[in-house]
Short mmCIF file of the C-alpha atoms (twelve columns), coordinates in Angstrom:
data_MODEL
# 
_entry.id   MODEL 
# 
loop_
_atom_site.group_PDB 
_atom_site.id 
_atom_site.type_symbol 
_atom_site.label_atom_id 
_atom_site.label_alt_id 
_atom_site.label_comp_id 
_atom_site.label_asym_id 
_atom_site.label_seq_id 
_atom_site.Cartn_x 
_atom_site.Cartn_y 
_atom_site.Cartn_z 
_atom_site.pdbx_PDB_model_num 
ATOM 1   C CA . MET A 1   33.693 -99.050  66.440 1 
ATOM 2   C CA . GLN A 2   35.307 -96.911  63.753 1 
ATOM 3   C CA . SER A 3   35.813 -98.428  60.316 1 
ATOM 4   C CA . PRO A 4   39.421 -99.364  59.475 1 
ATOM 5   C CA . PHE A 5   39.397 -96.823  56.659 1 
ATOM 6   C CA . PHE A 6   38.262 -94.021  58.954 1 
ATOM 7   C CA . LEU A 7   41.145 -94.655  61.344 1 
ATOM 8   C CA . ALA A 8   43.684 -94.846  58.500 1 
ATOM 9   C CA . ALA A 9   42.314 -91.688  56.849 1 
ATOM 10  C CA . ALA A 10  42.322 -89.816  60.157 1 
ATOM 11  C CA . ALA A 11  45.951 -90.795  60.743 1 
ATOM 12  C CA . ALA A 12  46.903 -89.775  57.199 1 
ATOM 13  C CA . LEU A 13  45.229 -86.405  57.621 1 
ATOM 14  C CA . LEU A 14  47.093 -85.812  60.877 1 
ATOM 15  C CA . VAL A 15  50.407 -86.560  59.176 1 
ATOM 16  C CA . THR A 16  49.718 -84.364  56.148 1 
ATOM 17  C CA . GLY A 17  48.124 -81.531  58.111 1 
ATOM 18  C CA . CYS A 18  44.531 -80.478  58.585 1 
ATOM 19  C CA . ALA A 19  44.607 -77.764  55.933 1 
ATOM 20  C CA . SER A 20  45.496 -80.078  53.044 1 
ATOM 21  C CA . SER A 21  42.885 -81.790  50.924 1 
ATOM 22  C CA . PRO A 22  42.545 -85.578  50.840 1 
ATOM 23  C CA . THR A 23  44.478 -87.313  48.082 1 
ATOM 24  C CA . ALA A 24  42.650 -89.036  45.241 1 
ATOM 25  C CA . GLU A 25  43.319 -92.348  46.989 1 
ATOM 26  C CA . GLN A 26  41.869 -91.083  50.269 1 
ATOM 27  C CA . GLN A 27  38.826 -89.691  48.460 1 
ATOM 28  C CA . ALA A 28  38.258 -93.025  46.701 1 
ATOM 29  C CA . ALA A 29  38.382 -94.788  50.063 1 
ATOM 30  C CA . MET A 30  35.914 -92.274  51.540 1 
ATOM 31  C CA . VAL A 31  33.532 -92.864  48.632 1 
ATOM 32  C CA . ASP A 32  33.829 -96.632  49.135 1 
ATOM 33  C CA . ASP A 33  33.088 -96.232  52.849 1 
ATOM 34  C CA . ALA A 34  30.111 -93.957  52.091 1 
ATOM 35  C CA . ARG A 35  28.733 -96.527  49.632 1 
ATOM 36  C CA . LYS A 36  28.983 -99.201  52.300 1 
ATOM 37  C CA . ALA A 37  27.293 -97.003  54.909 1 
ATOM 38  C CA . SER A 38  24.521 -96.023  52.488 1 
ATOM 39  C CA . GLY A 39  23.994 -99.622  51.413 1 
ATOM 40  C CA . THR A 40  23.866 -100.818 55.003 1 
ATOM 41  C CA . LEU A 41  21.262 -98.190  55.928 1 
ATOM 42  C CA . VAL A 42  19.054 -99.011  52.926 1 
ATOM 43  C CA . GLN A 43  19.405 -102.781 53.425 1 
ATOM 44  C CA . LYS A 44  18.609 -102.722 57.152 1 
ATOM 45  C CA . LEU A 45  15.671 -100.350 56.807 1 
ATOM 46  C CA . GLY A 46  14.323 -102.201 53.771 1 
ATOM 47  C CA . GLY A 47  14.489 -105.524 55.604 1 
ATOM 48  C CA . GLU A 48  12.612 -104.174 58.607 1 
ATOM 49  C CA . LEU A 49  10.006 -102.500 56.395 1 
ATOM 50  C CA . LYS A 50  9.370  -105.700 54.437 1 
ATOM 51  C CA . ALA A 51  8.987  -107.687 57.654 1 
ATOM 52  C CA . ALA A 52  6.595  -105.120 59.130 1 
ATOM 53  C CA . LEU A 53  4.562  -104.991 55.908 1 
ATOM 54  C CA . SER A 54  4.051  -108.745 55.921 1 
ATOM 55  C CA . GLU A 55  3.294  -108.889 59.674 1 
ATOM 56  C CA . GLN A 56  1.335  -105.662 60.222 1 
ATOM 57  C CA . GLY A 57  0.272  -104.385 56.816 1 
ATOM 58  C CA . PRO A 58  1.112  -100.976 55.322 1 
ATOM 59  C CA . ASP A 59  -0.401 -98.810  58.053 1 
ATOM 60  C CA . GLY A 60  1.457  -100.821 60.717 1 
ATOM 61  C CA . ALA A 61  4.751  -100.522 58.830 1 
ATOM 62  C CA . ILE A 62  4.655  -96.729  59.091 1 
ATOM 63  C CA . GLY A 63  5.937  -97.111  62.645 1 
ATOM 64  C CA . VAL A 64  9.161  -98.611  61.289 1 
ATOM 65  C CA . CYS A 65  9.880  -95.418  59.368 1 
ATOM 66  C CA . LYS A 66  8.940  -93.251  62.331 1 
ATOM 67  C CA . THR A 67  10.823 -95.044  65.110 1 
ATOM 68  C CA . ARG A 68  13.291 -97.494  63.590 1 
ATOM 69  C CA . ALA A 69  14.617 -95.474  60.621 1 
ATOM 70  C CA . PRO A 70  16.238 -92.800  62.828 1 
ATOM 71  C CA . GLN A 71  17.755 -95.493  65.062 1 
ATOM 72  C CA . ILE A 72  19.081 -97.444  62.077 1 
ATOM 73  C CA . ALA A 73  20.647 -94.235  60.711 1 
ATOM 74  C CA . ALA A 74  22.231 -93.564  64.124 1 
ATOM 75  C CA . ASP A 75  23.594 -97.129  64.282 1 
ATOM 76  C CA . VAL A 76  25.040 -96.882  60.757 1 
ATOM 77  C CA . SER A 77  26.535 -93.483  61.604 1 
ATOM 78  C CA . LYS A 78  28.282 -94.948  64.629 1 
ATOM 79  C CA . GLN A 79  29.397 -98.092  62.775 1 
ATOM 80  C CA . PHE A 80  31.033 -96.146  59.930 1 
ATOM 81  C CA . GLY A 81  32.123 -92.985  61.767 1 
ATOM 82  C CA . VAL A 82  29.926 -90.733  59.617 1 
ATOM 83  C CA . THR A 83  26.617 -88.914  59.805 1 
ATOM 84  C CA . ALA A 84  24.076 -90.913  57.804 1 
ATOM 85  C CA . LYS A 85  20.501 -89.819  57.138 1 
ATOM 86  C CA . ARG A 86  17.692 -89.846  54.599 1 
ATOM 87  C CA . VAL A 87  16.454 -86.488  53.324 1 
ATOM 88  C CA . SER A 88  14.072 -85.172  50.681 1 
ATOM 89  C CA . PRO A 89  12.627 -81.833  49.605 1 
ATOM 90  C CA . LYS A 90  9.278  -83.650  49.861 1 
ATOM 91  C CA . ASN A 91  9.977  -84.908  53.361 1 
ATOM 92  C CA . ARG A 92  7.658  -86.906  55.562 1 
ATOM 93  C CA . ASN A 93  9.702  -86.643  58.740 1 
ATOM 94  C CA . PRO A 94  10.297 -83.011  59.796 1 
ATOM 95  C CA . ALA A 95  13.935 -83.953  60.498 1 
ATOM 96  C CA . GLY A 96  14.354 -85.056  56.878 1 
ATOM 97  C CA . VAL A 97  14.672 -81.601  55.306 1 
ATOM 98  C CA . PRO A 98  17.800 -81.397  53.116 1 
ATOM 99  C CA . ASP A 99  20.444 -78.762  53.694 1 
ATOM 100 C CA . ALA A 100 21.644 -76.663  50.727 1 
ATOM 101 C CA . TRP A 101 24.270 -79.210  49.619 1 
ATOM 102 C CA . GLU A 102 21.815 -82.129  49.860 1 
ATOM 103 C CA . ALA A 103 19.118 -80.251  47.905 1 
ATOM 104 C CA . GLU A 104 21.626 -79.399  45.170 1 
ATOM 105 C CA . ALA A 105 22.912 -82.983  45.113 1 
ATOM 106 C CA . GLN A 106 19.398 -84.402  44.713 1 
ATOM 107 C CA . ALA A 107 18.565 -81.892  41.971 1 
ATOM 108 C CA . GLY A 108 21.714 -82.952  40.113 1 
ATOM 109 C CA . LEU A 109 20.829 -86.636  40.486 1 
ATOM 110 C CA . GLU A 110 17.313 -85.945  39.191 1 
ATOM 111 C CA . LYS A 111 18.787 -84.254  36.083 1 
ATOM 112 C CA . ARG A 112 20.997 -87.274  35.481 1 
ATOM 113 C CA . LEU A 113 17.955 -89.556  35.886 1 
ATOM 114 C CA . ALA A 114 16.048 -87.465  33.327 1 
ATOM 115 C CA . ALA A 115 19.041 -87.782  30.967 1 
ATOM 116 C CA . GLY A 116 18.709 -91.574  31.093 1 
ATOM 117 C CA . GLU A 117 21.016 -92.776  33.867 1 
ATOM 118 C CA . LYS A 118 19.738 -95.755  35.846 1 
ATOM 119 C CA . PRO A 119 18.305 -94.677  39.231 1 
ATOM 120 C CA . GLU A 120 20.183 -97.354  41.186 1 
ATOM 121 C CA . THR A 121 23.546 -96.015  39.941 1 
ATOM 122 C CA . LEU A 122 22.993 -92.369  40.866 1 
ATOM 123 C CA . GLU A 123 25.412 -90.963  43.420 1 
ATOM 124 C CA . THR A 124 27.599 -87.908  43.877 1 
ATOM 125 C CA . TRP A 125 30.264 -86.713  46.312 1 
ATOM 126 C CA . GLN A 126 32.309 -83.644  47.037 1 
ATOM 127 C CA . ILE A 127 34.761 -82.129  49.510 1 
ATOM 128 C CA . VAL A 128 33.132 -78.929  50.784 1 
ATOM 129 C CA . SER A 129 34.258 -76.097  53.023 1 
ATOM 130 C CA . THR A 130 31.953 -75.250  55.913 1 
ATOM 131 C CA . THR A 131 32.155 -72.904  58.883 1 
ATOM 132 C CA . ASP A 132 33.335 -75.945  60.864 1 
ATOM 133 C CA . GLY A 133 36.054 -76.886  58.348 1 
ATOM 134 C CA . LYS A 134 36.205 -79.230  55.373 1 
ATOM 135 C CA . GLN A 135 33.716 -82.075  55.040 1 
ATOM 136 C CA . PHE A 136 33.310 -85.064  52.786 1 
ATOM 137 C CA . ARG A 137 29.721 -85.152  51.476 1 
ATOM 138 C CA . TYR A 138 28.084 -88.062  49.637 1 
ATOM 139 C CA . ALA A 139 24.576 -88.564  48.263 1 
ATOM 140 C CA . LYS A 140 22.993 -91.771  46.976 1 
ATOM 141 C CA . ALA A 141 19.637 -91.649  45.171 1 
ATOM 142 C CA . LEU A 142 16.625 -93.348  46.742 1 
ATOM 143 C CA . PRO A 143 14.552 -94.468  43.750 1 
ATOM 144 C CA . VAL A 144 10.877 -95.252  44.273 1 
ATOM 145 C CA . GLN A 145 10.162 -98.966  44.072 1 
ATOM 146 C CA . PRO A 146 6.620  -100.224 43.288 1 
ATOM 147 C CA . LEU A 147 6.148  -101.256 46.930 1 
ATOM 148 C CA . CYS A 148 6.887  -97.650  48.027 1 
ATOM 149 C CA . LEU A 149 3.758  -96.417  46.266 1 
ATOM 150 C CA . THR A 150 1.509  -97.839  48.981 1 
ATOM 151 C CA . CYS A 151 2.623  -94.970  51.231 1 
ATOM 152 C CA . HIS A 152 4.261  -92.566  48.750 1 
ATOM 153 C CA . GLY A 153 2.154  -92.831  45.579 1 
ATOM 154 C CA . ALA A 154 -0.681 -90.701  44.256 1 
ATOM 155 C CA . PRO A 155 -2.767 -89.472  47.232 1 
ATOM 156 C CA . GLU A 156 -5.981 -90.912  45.774 1 
ATOM 157 C CA . ALA A 157 -4.357 -94.368  45.498 1 
ATOM 158 C CA . ILE A 158 -3.065 -94.543  49.081 1 
ATOM 159 C CA . PRO A 159 -5.237 -96.872  51.213 1 
ATOM 160 C CA . GLU A 160 -7.491 -95.138  53.768 1 
ATOM 161 C CA . GLY A 161 -5.814 -96.850  56.745 1 
ATOM 162 C CA . VAL A 162 -2.424 -95.579  55.589 1 
ATOM 163 C CA . LYS A 163 -3.801 -92.065  55.056 1 
ATOM 164 C CA . ALA A 164 -5.266 -92.067  58.572 1 
ATOM 165 C CA . ARG A 165 -2.014 -93.234  60.157 1 
ATOM 166 C CA . LEU A 166 0.046  -90.711  58.171 1 
ATOM 167 C CA . ALA A 167 -2.310 -87.906  59.223 1 
ATOM 168 C CA . VAL A 168 -1.647 -88.765  62.887 1 
ATOM 169 C CA . ASP A 169 2.094  -89.549  62.688 1 
ATOM 170 C CA . TYR A 170 3.068  -87.002  60.005 1 
ATOM 171 C CA . PRO A 171 0.538  -84.151  59.847 1 
ATOM 172 C CA . LEU A 172 2.894  -82.059  57.658 1 
ATOM 173 C CA . ASP A 173 3.638  -84.923  55.238 1 
ATOM 174 C CA . LYS A 174 4.855  -83.923  51.759 1 
ATOM 175 C CA . ALA A 175 6.159  -87.360  50.674 1 
ATOM 176 C CA . VAL A 176 3.379  -88.407  48.292 1 
ATOM 177 C CA . GLY A 177 2.728  -88.213  44.573 1 
ATOM 178 C CA . TYR A 178 5.715  -90.270  43.436 1 
ATOM 179 C CA . ALA A 179 5.892  -92.617  40.454 1 
ATOM 180 C CA . PRO A 180 7.998  -95.780  40.140 1 
ATOM 181 C CA . GLY A 181 11.612 -94.960  39.284 1 
ATOM 182 C CA . SER A 182 11.420 -91.339  40.421 1 
ATOM 183 C CA . LEU A 183 13.693 -90.150  43.229 1 
ATOM 184 C CA . ARG A 184 12.035 -89.973  46.629 1 
ATOM 185 C CA . GLY A 185 15.132 -88.522  48.226 1 
ATOM 186 C CA . ILE A 186 18.746 -89.346  48.997 1 
ATOM 187 C CA . VAL A 187 20.852 -91.083  51.575 1 
ATOM 188 C CA . SER A 188 23.207 -88.378  52.771 1 
ATOM 189 C CA . ILE A 189 26.589 -89.277  54.263 1 
ATOM 190 C CA . SER A 190 28.929 -86.664  55.713 1 
ATOM 191 C CA . ARG A 191 32.086 -86.645  57.760 1 
ATOM 192 C CA . PRO A 192 34.469 -83.938  58.861 1 
ATOM 193 C CA . LEU A 193 38.007 -83.964  57.505 1 
# 
């Protein structure tokens, strides 16, 4: 089911013509929708991870990230009429490599974090031109929480069972060495205009 905003924005774009840019009002609505999609993805994944951690321990919870995270992202994408995903330059999942816009967005968010902005408030958005036409792009920072360090902290501090499971499930893993409050990646939301 498409979100009410998506249907209204699509109708408005048809009336005003495909070549025109969204109005400030339309952009604000797109940002609001992207925030909701991002929040839904993080909330659903976080809930499933916490449940798996308490039921199966850290090495058992890795399966949630491997199998459920992509499905949750697909469900959120369908629910909000966007493409939602998690990406990072230090990706664990091979499908989580950022494109050029996402890498630049994360770098910008990291600079803002270093300048003192709170990690939970970091986001950015832009209307970009692509070979397929204009797109709305949104990025929300994924700050490292203390619980994340069990699987994403300093390699020497990661429990042996977790290391063994990561070696099997993610042999090309780069997603370690983080500290609390650093950015592990972004939630990326995009939609064609």
